[in-house]
C-alpha positions in Angstrom: -24.4 2.0 -5.2 -25.1 4.0 -2.0 -28.2 6.3 -2.1 -27.9 9.8 -0.6 -31.0 11.3 1.0 -31.5 15.1 0.8 -33.7 17.1 3.4 -35.9 19.8 2.1 -33.4 22.6 3.1 -30.8 20.9 0.9 -33.2 20.4 -2.1 -34.1 24.1 -1.8 -30.4 25.2 -1.9 -29.6 22.8 -4.8 -32.5 23.8 -7.0 -33.1 27.3 -6.0 -36.9 26.5 -5.7 -39.1 27.3 -2.6 -40.4 24.6 -0.5 -44.0 25.2 -1.8 -42.7 24.9 -5.5 -41.0 21.5 -4.6 -44.1 20.0 -3.0 -46.4 21.4 -5.8 -44.1 19.9 -8.4 -44.0 16.6 -6.5 -47.7 16.5 -6.3 -48.1 17.2 -10.1 -45.4 14.8 -11.2 -42.9 17.5 -12.5 -40.5 17.0 -9.6 -39.3 14.0 -7.8 -41.6 12.8 -4.9 -40.1 12.6 -1.4 -39.8 9.4 0.5 -40.9 8.7 4.0 -38.1 8.4 6.4 -40.2 8.2 9.5 -43.5 9.3 11.0 -42.7 13.0 10.6 -39.7 13.0 8.4 -39.2 12.9 4.5 -36.4 13.4 2.1 -35.5 13.2 -1.6 -33.2 10.7 -3.3 -30.2 12.8 -4.5 -29.8 11.1 -7.7 -33.4 11.8 -8.7 -33.1 15.5 -7.9 -29.7 15.6 -9.8 -31.5 14.0 -12.8 -34.3 16.5 -12.6 -31.8 19.3 -12.5 -29.9 17.9 -15.4 -33.2 17.7 -17.4 -33.9 21.5 -16.7 -30.4 22.4 -17.8 -30.7 20.4 -21.1 -34.2 21.8 -21.8 -32.9 25.4 -21.2 -29.8 24.9 -23.3 -31.7 23.4 -26.2 -34.6 25.7 -26.6 -37.2 23.8 -24.5 -38.0 26.4 -21.9 -39.0 25.6 -18.2 
């Protein structure tokens, strides 16, 4: 299985979250943590972001809230 890496701009577009919300969630454990790609570069594993998004949808649809 091939893994796809998303940059911050793509994660923001997919989730609708701001950059600070994404980093805050990653720090608190409520959003996937980025991986280091280089000295000054990081990205998110697409399957982890997709899973997070699906969990939010499921919670929303079945009365769990955000």
